[in-house]
Each structure stands twice: as structure tokens, then as C-alpha cells.
C-alpha positions as CSV (number, residue, x, y, z in Angstrom):
1,X,-29.8,-11.3,-1.6
2,X,-26.0,-12.6,-1.2
3,X,-24.6,-13.2,2.4
4,X,-21.7,-12.1,3.4
5,X,-19.1,-13.9,4.8
6,X,-16.4,-12.8,6.7
7,X,-13.4,-12.6,5.7
8,X,-10.4,-13.2,7.6
9,X,-7.4,-10.5,7.2
10,X,-3.8,-12.1,7.3
11,X,-0.7,-9.4,8.3
12,X,2.5,-10.2,6.4
13,X,4.6,-11.3,8.7
14,X,8.5,-11.2,7.6
15,X,10.0,-13.9,5.1
16,X,10.9,-16.4,7.4
17,X,14.0,-17.4,5.2
18,X,15.6,-14.4,5.5
19,X,17.4,-13.6,9.0
20,X,18.9,-10.2,10.1
21,X,22.1,-10.2,8.3
22,X,20.4,-10.4,5.3
23,X,17.6,-7.9,5.3
24,X,21.1,-5.4,6.6
25,X,22.4,-6.5,3.0
26,X,19.2,-5.9,1.1
27,X,18.5,-2.2,2.7
28,X,21.8,-1.3,2.2
29,X,22.3,-2.4,-1.3
30,X,18.6,-0.5,-2.1
31,X,20.4,2.6,-0.3
32,X,23.1,1.9,-2.4
33,X,21.6,2.1,-5.7
34,X,19.7,5.0,-4.5
35,X,22.7,7.1,-3.9
36,X,24.1,5.5,-7.4
37,X,21.0,6.9,-8.8
38,X,20.7,10.1,-7.8
39,X,24.4,10.8,-8.8
40,X,22.7,9.7,-12.5
41,X,24.9,6.6,-12.3
42,X,23.3,3.3,-14.0
43,X,21.3,2.1,-17.2
44,X,17.8,3.5,-17.6
45,X,14.7,1.2,-17.7
46,X,14.7,1.1,-22.1
47,X,18.5,0.2,-21.8
48,X,18.2,-2.8,-19.4
49,X,15.0,-4.1,-21.4
50,X,16.8,-3.7,-24.4
51,X,19.8,-5.8,-22.6
52,X,17.2,-8.7,-21.7
53,X,15.7,-8.9,-25.3
54,X,19.0,-9.1,-26.9
55,X,19.8,-12.0,-24.6
56,X,16.7,-13.8,-24.9
């Protein structure tokens, strides 16, 4: 029978290079994007992938 070894669990912490202001900017951008999506603004995933395929 194989012996089970104790695995060390590591909880993710804050990203070292991201300061508080960058975090707030990221959250603000996400909220803006969600609000735009609720209004039907923006592009579909299919459109985005289609553009990416054309560019490559």
C-alpha cells in the first residue's frame, strides 16, 4: 500500500507587484465592463475571437 504524505497547503496571497491603487483601478474597470455588458454594449465572444483570428 502506498504511504500518503502530508501535502503542504499554500493559500494565495496578494500579488506582490500590485499595489492598492492598481487593485482599485482593476476593480473599477471590471465594474465598468459589467455595467456596459448589462446595457448590451461591447462585443460578443465570437466577434472578439473572429478579430483575433484575422489579426494572426
